[in-house]
DRENSEBA-714775 format. One record per residue (C-alpha): x, y, z; residue in three letters. Coordinates in Angstrom, 2 decimals. Layout:
! residues N
REC        px        py        pz   type
REC         X         Y         Z    ala
...
***
This chain:
! residues 592
REC        px        py        pz   type
REC    149.52    105.23     67.43    met
REC    150.38    106.19     71.01    his
REC    153.02    103.66     71.16    lys
REC    154.47    104.97     68.41    ala
REC    155.05    108.17     69.52    glu
REC    156.46    106.42     72.92    arg
REC    159.02    104.46     70.93    leu
REC    160.08    107.14     68.34    thr
REC    160.44    110.05     71.10    gly
REC    158.33    112.07     68.57    leu
REC    155.28    113.61     68.34    arg
REC    152.85    112.06     65.61    leu
REC    152.91    115.58     63.84    ser
REC    156.47    115.19     63.37    gln
REC    156.56    111.46     61.95    ile
REC    156.13    111.87     58.39    pro
REC    153.00    110.61     56.51    ala
REC    155.46    108.34     54.57    asn
REC    155.20    104.57     54.39    glu
REC    158.91    104.27     53.24    asn
REC    160.08    106.60     55.91    asp
REC    157.75    104.71     58.61    trp
REC    159.68    101.73     57.63    ile
REC    163.01    102.83     58.15    arg
REC    162.49    104.42     61.36    arg
REC    161.06    101.09     62.73    ala
REC    164.39     99.53     62.26    lys
REC    165.72    101.51     64.57    ser
REC    163.32    101.02     67.26    ile
REC    164.29     98.94     70.61    ile
REC    161.32     96.59     70.93    trp
REC    162.07     94.30     73.75    ala
REC    159.54     94.01     76.37    asp
REC    157.50     96.37     74.68    glu
REC    155.43     93.57     72.91    phe
REC    153.62     90.49     74.30    arg
REC    155.22     87.01     73.54    gly
REC    155.98     83.47     75.27    ala
REC    159.57     83.77     73.64    thr
REC    161.69     86.19     71.87    pro
REC    160.55     85.13     68.62    gly
REC    156.76     85.77     69.35    asp
REC    157.65     89.22     70.78    gln
REC    159.41     89.67     67.31    glu
REC    156.77     88.64     65.51    ala
REC    154.24     90.87     67.57    val
REC    156.23     93.81     66.38    phe
REC    156.92     93.14     63.18    asn
REC    152.52     92.83     62.72    ile
REC    152.29     96.32     64.59    trp
REC    154.65     98.11     61.99    val
REC    152.73     96.67     59.38    lys
REC    149.30     98.27     60.68    lys
REC    150.79    101.54     61.54    ile
REC    152.28    101.53     57.78    ala
REC    148.85    100.57     56.59    ser
REC    147.11    103.19     58.29    thr
REC    149.52    105.44     56.90    ile
REC    148.83    104.51     53.42    arg
REC    144.91    104.34     53.93    arg
REC    145.27    108.16     54.99    ala
REC    146.92    109.43     51.89    gln
REC    144.81    107.25     49.55    glu
REC    141.47    109.40     51.49    ser
REC    143.37    112.87     51.42    val
REC    144.03    112.44     47.30    thr
REC    140.32    110.74     46.87    ala
REC    137.99    113.29     46.18    pro
REC    134.79    113.38     48.63    val
REC    131.76    112.19     47.39    lys
REC    128.93    114.66     48.05    val
REC    125.64    112.82     49.08    ser
REC    122.30    113.95     49.07    asp
REC    120.43    114.12     52.24    gln
REC    118.82    110.62     51.80    arg
REC    122.02    109.20     51.16    gly
REC    124.03    111.39     54.00    ala
REC    121.50    109.87     56.30    trp
REC    121.48    106.53     55.15    asp
REC    125.30    106.70     55.48    gln
REC    125.42    108.14     58.87    ile
REC    122.82    105.11     60.23    val
REC    124.89    101.96     58.68    asp
REC    127.95    103.26     60.04    tyr
REC    126.69    103.88     63.51    ala
REC    125.17    100.28     63.08    ala
REC    128.62     99.05     62.37    arg
REC    130.64    100.98     64.79    val
REC    128.24    100.92     67.63    glu
REC    129.44     98.87     70.77    asn
REC    132.93     98.04     68.90    thr
REC    136.11     99.08     70.60    phe
REC    139.24    100.56     69.77    asp
REC    142.79     99.17     69.93    asp
REC    142.83    100.83     73.57    glu
REC    139.86     99.43     74.48    gly
REC    137.68    102.31     74.71    asn
REC    133.91    101.81     73.31    arg
REC    133.52    103.65     70.14    ile
REC    129.84    104.21     70.12    leu
REC    127.57    103.17     72.86    pro
REC    124.91    100.02     72.25    asn
REC    121.70    101.12     70.29    met
REC    123.68    104.25     69.03    phe
REC    122.19    103.65     65.13    ser
REC    118.31    103.83     66.63    val
REC    118.90    107.34     67.62    ser
REC    120.33    108.23     64.21    met
REC    117.12    106.48     62.84    thr
REC    115.03    108.49     65.05    ile
REC    117.16    111.84     64.11    leu
REC    116.34    110.96     60.01    arg
REC    113.08    110.45     60.58    ser
REC    112.38    113.64     61.97    his
REC    115.31    115.60     60.35    gly
REC    115.59    113.43     56.91    gly
REC    114.21    116.52     54.85    his
REC    117.84    118.21     55.56    leu
REC    121.07    117.11     55.13    his
REC    122.94    116.39     58.32    pro
REC    125.54    119.12     57.56    ser
REC    122.79    121.40     57.57    glu
REC    121.07    120.82     60.90    leu
REC    122.07    123.93     63.20    thr
REC    120.27    125.08     66.25    thr
REC    117.68    126.59     64.58    glu
REC    116.66    124.05     62.44    thr
REC    116.78    121.65     65.25    ala
REC    114.46    124.11     66.94    arg
REC    112.12    124.24     63.88    gln
REC    111.98    120.41     63.68    thr
REC    110.86    120.00     67.27    leu
REC    107.98    122.60     66.81    ile
REC    106.65    120.31     63.81    ala
REC    107.32    117.22     65.88    cys
REC    104.34    115.74     67.83    arg
REC    104.39    116.04     71.73    ala
REC    104.86    112.60     72.58    asp
REC    107.84    112.11     70.44    lys
REC    110.00    115.51     71.71    ala
REC    111.79    113.70     74.30    ala
REC    113.21    111.00     71.70    ser
REC    114.36    113.76     69.09    phe
REC    116.02    115.67     71.82    arg
REC    118.10    112.49     73.18    asn
REC    118.76    111.93     69.19    ala
REC    120.29    115.60     69.15    ile
REC    122.62    114.64     71.87    ala
REC    123.68    111.63     70.19    ala
REC    124.17    113.62     67.09    phe
REC    125.85    115.97     69.03    asn
REC    128.66    113.65     70.30    arg
REC    129.28    112.33     66.51    leu
REC    129.95    116.03     65.69    val
REC    132.24    116.67     68.45    arg
REC    134.52    113.46     68.20    glu
REC    134.25    113.46     64.49    gln
REC    138.09    112.92     64.66    asn
REC    137.23    109.47     65.74    arg
REC    134.79    108.63     62.99    his
REC    136.53    110.15     59.67    pro
REC    134.34    107.80     57.52    ala
REC    131.58    110.21     58.00    ile
REC    133.11    113.65     59.14    ala
REC    132.49    115.11     55.67    his
REC    128.25    114.41     56.20    leu
REC    128.37    116.11     59.89    leu
REC    128.36    120.14     60.79    pro
REC    131.42    121.73     61.98    gln
REC    129.42    122.97     65.38    leu
REC    126.90    120.94     67.79    pro
REC    123.63    121.86     67.95    ile
REC    123.20    124.06     70.99    gly
REC    119.80    123.95     73.75    pro
REC    116.48    123.77     72.03    ile
REC    113.90    125.68     73.68    pro
REC    110.60    123.96     74.72    his
REC    108.57    122.82     72.44    leu
REC    105.27    124.72     73.59    arg
REC    106.66    126.91     76.50    asp
REC    109.68    128.11     77.88    gly
REC    111.35    126.30     81.30    pro
REC    109.62    127.79     84.58    leu
REC    112.20    129.78     86.22    asp
REC    111.66    128.63     89.77    trp
REC    114.20    131.17     91.08    thr
REC    111.90    134.01     90.56    leu
REC    109.00    132.79     93.01    phe
REC    109.01    134.13     96.42    thr
REC    111.42    132.35     98.67    pro
REC    108.32    131.89    101.02    ala
REC    106.84    130.27     97.95    phe
REC    109.67    128.25     97.13    val
REC    109.75    126.73    101.00    ala
REC    106.13    126.12    100.92    ser
REC    106.76    123.68     97.78    arg
REC    109.62    121.85     99.26    asp
REC    107.75    121.21    102.14    arg
REC    104.34    119.76    100.09    ala
REC    106.81    117.82     97.97    ile
REC    108.80    116.33    100.77    thr
REC    105.51    115.46    102.54    arg
REC    103.97    113.94     99.40    ala
REC    106.92    111.73     98.92    ile
REC    107.29    110.68    102.76    thr
REC    103.68    110.14    103.35    gly
REC    101.50    110.94    106.16    asp
REC    103.13    109.70    109.48    arg
REC    100.45    110.48    111.79    thr
REC     98.10    107.86    113.14    arg
REC     94.68    108.14    111.92    arg
REC     91.60    107.18    114.26    gly
REC     89.75    104.59    114.56    asp
REC     86.09    105.49    113.02    arg
REC     85.19    101.79    114.09    phe
REC     86.08    102.38    118.06    lys
REC     88.28     99.18    118.28    gly
REC     85.83     96.52    117.16    lys
REC     87.79     95.51    114.45    leu
REC     90.56     94.53    116.66    gly
REC     93.86     94.77    114.60    lys
REC     92.40     94.69    111.64    gly
REC     93.32     96.47    108.16    gln
REC     90.80     98.79    108.83    leu
REC     91.47     99.48    112.50    ser
REC     93.52    102.12    114.16    ala
REC     95.50     99.52    115.54    ala
REC     96.37     97.73    112.34    gly
REC     97.22    100.70    110.42    gln
REC    101.02    101.37    110.49    arg
REC    102.56    104.66    110.54    lys
REC    103.14    106.43    107.19    gly
REC    103.31    104.24    103.97    arg
REC    103.37    100.70    103.67    arg
REC    106.34    101.15    101.51    arg
REC    108.87    103.74    101.03    gly
REC    109.39    105.86     97.60    val
REC    112.01    103.68     95.64    gly
REC    113.31    106.89     94.40    asn
REC    112.91    110.25     95.90    pro
REC    114.71    112.15     93.59    asp
REC    112.92    110.64     90.64    ser
REC    109.54    111.40     92.76    ala
REC    110.53    114.96     93.83    arg
REC    111.40    115.73     89.91    lys
REC    107.77    114.34     88.80    asn
REC    106.22    116.54     91.36    his
REC    108.24    119.53     90.22    leu
REC    107.38    118.76     86.39    asn
REC    103.26    118.48     87.46    ala
REC    103.60    121.97     89.61    leu
REC    105.34    123.62     86.11    ser
REC    102.50    122.06     84.36    trp
REC     99.63    123.94     86.51    leu
REC    101.71    127.05     86.29    val
REC    102.44    127.34     82.90    arg
REC     98.56    126.40     81.58    his
REC     96.72    128.50     84.43    ala
REC     98.87    131.57     84.21    tyr
REC     99.25    132.94     80.80    pro
REC    101.10    135.96     82.59    asp
REC    103.89    134.13     84.87    arg
REC    104.64    137.10     86.61    ser
REC    101.39    136.71     88.58    asp
REC    102.42    133.11     89.56    ala
REC    105.52    134.74     90.61    tyr
REC    104.05    136.93     93.06    asp
REC    102.39    133.88     95.34    leu
REC    103.48    133.41     98.79    asn
REC    101.78    129.92     99.50    asp
REC    101.68    126.74     97.26    ile
REC     98.21    126.47     98.24    arg
REC     97.18    129.83     96.52    asp
REC     97.89    127.42     93.37    leu
REC     95.50    124.45     94.36    phe
REC     92.21    125.93     93.97    thr
REC     89.40    124.86     91.79    thr
REC     89.06    127.77     89.33    glu
REC     93.01    127.42     88.88    ile
REC     93.02    123.72     88.05    val
REC     90.25    123.95     85.60    lys
REC     92.01    126.77     84.07    gln
REC     95.31    125.03     83.36    ala
REC     92.95    121.84     81.93    val
REC     90.96    124.34     79.78    asp
REC     94.21    125.55     78.51    thr
REC     95.62    122.36     78.13    tyr
REC     93.00    120.83     76.03    ile
REC     92.09    123.84     73.74    ala
REC     95.98    124.20     73.00    arg
REC     96.18    120.29     71.87    ala
REC     92.91    120.88     69.79    glu
REC     94.04    123.88     67.67    ala
REC     97.57    122.47     67.21    ser
REC     97.94    120.41     64.32    glu
REC    101.15    118.55     66.00    val
REC     99.76    117.93     69.56    leu
REC     97.72    115.00     70.21    leu
REC     94.24    115.22     71.16    asn
REC     93.81    115.01     75.19    pro
REC     92.08    111.70     74.69    thr
REC     95.00    109.92     73.05    glu
REC     97.78    110.45     74.87    thr
REC     98.19    110.04     78.76    ser
REC    100.55    112.61     79.98    ser
REC     98.27    115.09     81.26    ala
REC     96.75    112.15     83.26    gly
REC     99.88    111.33     84.84    gly
REC    100.63    114.98     85.09    val
REC     97.09    115.24     87.29    leu
REC     97.49    112.19     89.26    ala
REC    100.33    113.77     90.74    arg
REC     98.93    117.37     91.35    leu
REC     96.17    114.73     93.09    gln
REC     98.88    112.58     95.46    val
REC    100.02    116.40     96.13    leu
REC     97.28    117.87     97.69    ala
REC     95.62    114.43     99.11    asp
REC     99.17    113.68    100.88    arg
REC     99.32    117.47    102.16    asn
REC     95.43    117.22    103.26    glu
REC     94.37    120.40    101.10    trp
REC     91.04    120.92     99.83    ser
REC     88.57    118.04     99.33    glu
REC     87.37    119.98     96.37    asp
REC     90.56    120.53     94.62    val
REC     90.99    116.94     95.06    val
REC     87.85    116.08     93.38    phe
REC     88.20    118.63     90.76    glu
REC     91.68    116.80     89.64    leu
REC     90.10    113.41     89.77    glu
REC     87.33    114.41     87.90    asp
REC     89.63    116.10     84.99    ala
REC     91.87    112.94     85.08    arg
REC     88.96    110.55     84.31    phe
REC     86.79    112.20     82.93    asp
REC     88.15    115.19     80.25    arg
REC     92.02    113.69     79.66    val
REC     92.92    109.97     78.99    asp
REC     94.21    108.09     81.83    ser
REC     95.15    104.40     82.69    his
REC     91.83    104.00     84.79    gln
REC     90.16    105.24     82.03    ser
REC     91.13    102.52     79.90    arg
REC     90.73     99.78     82.14    glu
REC     87.15    100.52     82.58    met
REC     87.11    100.55     78.97    ser
REC     88.83     97.19     78.62    lys
REC     86.40     95.71     81.43    gly
REC     83.12     96.75     79.18    arg
REC     84.56     95.40     75.89    glu
REC     85.05     92.02     77.72    gln
REC     81.48     92.15     79.37    phe
REC     80.10     92.57     75.97    val
REC     82.54     89.81     74.50    lys
REC     80.82     87.79     77.11    leu
REC     77.28     88.49     76.58    val
REC     77.96     87.93     72.67    gln
REC     79.31     84.56     73.29    arg
REC     76.17     83.22     75.45    asp
REC     73.31     85.58     75.41    pro
REC     71.78     83.44     78.48    ala
REC     74.36     85.31     80.13    val
REC     72.46     87.91     81.60    pro
REC     69.71     85.66     82.83    arg
REC     72.16     83.81     84.79    ala
REC     73.83     86.73     86.63    ile
REC     70.10     88.45     87.39    val
REC     69.00     85.01     88.83    ser
REC     72.01     84.10     90.63    gly
REC     71.93     85.23     93.69    pro
REC     68.82     83.24     94.28    arg
REC     69.97     80.44     92.55    arg
REC     73.01     80.34     95.22    leu
REC     71.03     81.35     98.19    ala
REC     68.56     78.24     97.55    glu
REC     71.50     76.16     97.16    glu
REC     73.33     77.11    100.63    ala
REC     69.44     77.09    102.21    gln
REC     69.35     73.33    101.38    leu
REC     72.58     73.19    103.90    val
REC     71.46     75.46    106.52    phe
REC     67.88     73.63    106.97    asp
REC     70.00     70.40    108.14    asp
REC     73.29     71.78    108.90    trp
REC     74.12     68.78    111.60    lys
REC     73.82     66.22    108.98    ser
REC     76.32     67.69    106.32    phe
REC     79.94     67.08    106.41    lys
REC     82.71     70.23    107.14    thr
REC     83.32     70.42    103.59    arg
REC     79.83     70.71    102.43    glu
REC     79.13     73.17    105.30    arg
REC     82.28     75.40    103.97    glu
REC     80.73     75.21    100.50    thr
REC     77.37     76.56    101.65    ala
REC     78.83     79.34    103.90    leu
REC     80.92     80.27    100.43    his
REC     77.88     80.46     98.56    leu
REC     75.64     82.24    100.89    ser
REC     78.54     84.79    101.31    met
REC     78.85     85.04     97.37    gly
REC     75.04     85.45     96.65    ala
REC     74.89     88.39     99.02    ser
REC     78.22     89.73     97.34    leu
REC     76.23     89.14     94.05    leu
REC     72.94     90.73     95.48    ala
REC     74.48     93.76     96.54    leu
REC     76.13     94.52     93.27    leu
REC     72.84     93.76     91.82    leu
REC     71.06     96.37     94.09    ala
REC     73.44     99.14     94.07    arg
REC     76.45    100.29     92.05    ser
REC     78.69     99.25     94.60    val
REC     82.28     98.99     93.96    arg
REC     84.27     95.67     94.99    ser
REC     86.02     97.24     97.26    lys
REC     83.07     99.08     99.08    asn
REC     81.44     95.90     99.79    val
REC     84.50     93.90    100.67    his
REC     84.97     96.94    103.35    glu
REC     81.11     97.25    103.94    leu
REC     80.25     97.94    107.86    ile
REC     76.76     96.20    109.07    ile
REC     76.55     97.54    112.54    asp
REC     77.29    100.39    115.02    gly
REC     77.36    104.40    114.52    asp
REC     78.90    104.17    111.10    asp
REC     77.08    101.17    109.78    ala
REC     76.42    101.64    105.95    glu
REC     73.98     98.60    105.68    leu
REC     70.89     99.36    107.59    leu
REC     68.46     96.97    108.32    arg
REC     64.89     97.90    108.39    pro
REC     63.07     98.91    111.29    leu
REC     58.98     98.91    111.60    arg
REC     57.78    100.20    108.35    asp
REC     61.18    101.35    106.84    ala
REC     63.36     99.86    104.18    arg
REC     66.39     97.70    103.60    pro
REC     69.08    100.88    102.96    trp
REC     72.37    101.15    101.84    leu
REC     74.36    104.48    102.66    glu
REC     77.98    105.12    101.90    ile
REC     79.83    108.29    102.74    asp
REC     81.32    109.95     99.83    arg
REC     85.05    109.73    101.45    arg
REC     84.84    105.79    101.06    arg
REC     83.76    106.44     97.21    val
REC     86.18    106.44     94.37    lys
REC     84.33    109.39     92.75    asn
REC     83.40    111.02     95.87    ala
REC     79.81    110.80     94.97    ser
REC     78.08    109.23     98.06    pro
REC     76.18    105.96     97.86    ile
REC     72.67    105.81     99.15    ala
REC     69.74    104.28     98.37    gly
REC     66.81    101.16     99.08    glu
REC     68.19     97.95     98.55    ile
REC     65.18     96.17     96.45    pro
REC     63.31     93.38     98.47    glu
REC     64.07     90.84     96.03    arg
REC     67.92     90.97     96.52    gln
REC     67.23     92.11    100.46    trp
REC     66.02     87.99    101.06    arg
REC     69.29     86.97     99.40    val
REC     71.50     89.18    101.78    ile
REC     69.42     88.81    104.89    met
REC     70.11     84.89    104.68    gln
REC     73.94     85.60    105.21    trp
REC     73.40     87.82    108.00    leu
REC     70.74     85.49    110.03    asp
REC     71.96     82.54    109.05    gln
REC     75.46     82.09    107.16    gly
REC     77.44     85.07    109.21    leu
REC     76.60     83.36    112.76    pro
REC     78.09     80.21    111.42    lys
REC     80.91     81.61    109.69    trp
REC     82.04     83.66    112.78    cys
REC     82.05     80.28    115.18    glu
REC     83.64     78.32    112.39    lys
REC     86.84     80.94    112.42    his
REC     86.48     82.15    116.14    gly
REC     85.23     85.81    115.23    ile
REC     83.07     87.10    118.13    asp
REC     79.66     87.39    116.51    phe
REC     78.15     90.02    118.99    asp
REC     81.16     92.44    118.19    glu
REC     81.99     91.82    114.82    asn
REC     80.32     95.23    112.56    val
REC     81.50     93.94    109.13    leu
REC     79.85     92.30    106.39    leu
REC     82.88     90.29    105.77    leu
REC     84.84     89.43    108.70    pro
REC     88.19     87.20    108.70    gly
REC     90.08     85.81    111.71    pro
REC     92.29     88.87    111.82    lys
REC     90.08     91.38    111.46    gly
REC     89.06     91.93    107.56    leu
REC     88.30     89.12    105.20    leu
REC     91.44     88.68    103.11    ser
REC     91.53     89.89     99.97    arg
REC     92.78     86.34     98.52    his
REC     89.61     84.71    100.22    thr
REC     87.27     87.42     98.89    tyr
REC     88.32     86.61     94.94    asn
REC     88.20     82.60     95.93    arg
REC     84.42     82.86     97.02    val
REC     83.52     85.07     94.25    trp
REC     85.05     83.01     91.84    asn
REC     83.58     79.64     93.06    lys
REC     80.22     81.07     92.94    cys
REC     80.70     83.01     89.48    val
REC     81.53     79.52     87.88    ala
REC     78.72     77.82     90.00    arg
REC     76.00     79.85     88.33    ile
REC     77.86     79.31     84.55    gly
REC     79.67     82.60     84.32    val
REC     83.34     82.07     84.94    pro
REC     85.69     84.95     84.71    gly
REC     82.78     87.38     85.71    leu
REC     85.05     90.38     87.42    gln
REC     83.23     92.35     90.55    pro
REC     83.45     95.52     88.33    his
REC     81.93     94.32     85.47    leu
REC     78.04     94.11     87.61    met
REC     78.12     97.87     87.01    arg
REC     77.97     97.59     83.48    his
REC     75.01     94.52     83.94    val
REC     73.06     97.37     85.81    met
REC     73.38     99.74     83.38    ala
REC     72.91     97.52     80.21    thr
REC     69.74     96.08     81.48    ile
REC     68.29     99.43     82.39    trp
REC     69.08    100.75     79.25    leu
REC     67.66     97.61     77.72    ala
REC     64.59     98.24     78.82    ala
REC     64.46    102.16     79.15    asn
REC     66.32    103.24     75.97    pro
REC     68.01    106.64     76.21    gly
REC     67.14    106.67     80.05    asp
REC     71.01    107.84     80.45    tyr
REC     70.03    110.32     83.43    thr
REC     68.90    107.38     85.78    thr
REC     71.62    105.39     84.58    val
REC     74.09    108.39     85.79    ala
REC     72.53    108.64     88.98    ala
REC     72.90    104.89     89.65    phe
REC     76.02    104.66     88.79    leu
REC     77.23    107.98     90.76    cys
REC     78.60    109.66     87.13    asp
REC     78.31    112.01     84.92    lys
REC     75.28    112.01     82.44    val
REC     78.01    112.61     79.65    ser
REC     79.97    109.92     80.90    thr
REC     77.42    107.38     80.61    val
REC     76.03    108.82     77.13    glu
REC     79.92    108.34     76.06    lys
REC     80.16    104.77     77.37    phe
REC     76.57    103.19     76.79    tyr
REC     75.26    105.59     73.95    ala
REC     76.89    103.35     71.18    arg
REC     79.78    101.19     70.50    gly
REC     80.12     98.60     72.71    glu
REC     77.76     99.54     75.17    gly
REC     74.60     99.74     73.04    ala
REC     75.73     96.14     71.65    ala
REC     75.03     95.05     74.88    ala
REC     71.86     96.41     75.68    ala
REC     70.78     94.99     72.82    lys
REC     71.67     91.88     73.77    leu
REC     70.02     92.20     77.08    phe
REC     66.87     93.38     75.44    ala
REC     66.51     89.94     73.85    glu
REC     67.27     87.99     76.77    ala
REC     65.13     90.07     79.02    leu
REC     61.67     88.14     77.90    glu
REC     63.42     84.85     79.56    ala
REC     64.40     86.49     82.92    leu
REC     62.13     86.14     86.16    asp
REC     58.82     87.86     85.87    pro
REC     59.54     89.47     89.02    thr
REC     62.33     91.81     87.35    leu
REC     59.22     93.77     85.76    glu
REC     59.24     95.97     88.76    thr
REC     62.41     96.53     88.92    phe
REC     63.25     97.18     85.41    leu
REC     60.30     99.58     84.24    lys
REC     60.36    102.97     85.80    arg
REC     57.41    104.07     87.72    arg
REC     54.57    106.08     85.77    ala
REC     54.59    109.54     87.09    ala
***
């Protein structure tokens, strides 16, 4: 049509919408060099095709004007829009412009699912706002995107005559947020905004200062020594702008839920005034109460949106080295009060463990007796070390190491990372050998424990004998084999470059659990081994299990009182009779 204007010298509105008149005008058009073709004859053929296309367009336009507009009901109208979008999306007009973007029909389908009770022409700013209020919280973003796509149709409806009669006359205006109005950062004091920007920058770029070496250089250039630590983050933030936006959204969530009257928040002068245990608790309480009272919002235990927000707030507090109490409060709320990726992973681990036990009731016996069996097999080689070949010696070292790892995880509720980095000597020793009448002891500071609860307590004699085999016989041979100074070593698991690599740790673990007949057993599942064994012998004693796991009683009851935890406890109870008699003193509580 643009070419018709150029070749006739008339605007489109000046050309009569008459097919005969157009054919007459076309005869006077000079078409030479205006159309592509190898020969003048080919160019003339292309010109004639173009003239016929214009005539056909005029004919269809006249037919659409004279034909009555069919009024569709709301369901039929939405179906027409979705079908049209599916037919036209990702296609191009004569000038090579994309008519509608790819997947445009998906946006229209989403809009139909939320606003299908209205005719498309009845969608206004107010009706869209009411639809958003009735929308589930986790679907609000997709609804907003669908509205933006619909507005494109409204603004360009002259390009879509097939559905123009189904669209409203004006685009839909801005829609307020689902629960709260947006937070206006310009109302905060300049001092607060400056402290907020500094805190976010620190959280994104990481701590560039070098931390002190709490091992006093004994680890060389290993991963835990100051010499082996890099300045700042090992890997920078891939998208700083996105990270900054996420932190701003998390701060907005905290203010909106902690301050019913936002004017109180606007008077703050420092972002640290926001990060107190009282404010964090108030925000989480408000969020949970609002979600439980709403008919459209998801329960906090069913959506991970709050978990992501709390994780970003925790990073912000941790990277800026604010109060540890606030960091712990955020962590507790993330793990215990709302849904999170980590809690789902722990639940998945428990489910895997129960399936393992259900498949073979002999599994608990193999796990509990595993450290002793591995240690006895390694001892056969240690007793006649020189007569065995290199490969057999290496296998014995791996079995002794794996036996000590398994014994530690059965003795105390220690996470795999803590065992991997365990210190056995020096001022910061976490595994304490007994002196005189003392007992073997494990003590890990709260700063090195995931839930900030210190791990301290006696190691049972049964497990200590296995650990001592590694410390007295296996570890010296291991250090000699890998060129490690045994007298200077302070690690339970040393490696040639400081700390034993995680790859070797996993390889040794997998070899040992396969050796005792429980392939696939993960170190983290050992926490559930101890909890289910104890509850099998002492039903309902959640307080002891909570203290052992360094968890809350409510958390233990939630995980082990019913469902997979209860099933595992029952299966363990059936297998306990076949376990070693020496376990009785470990399983049964002493009489008061």
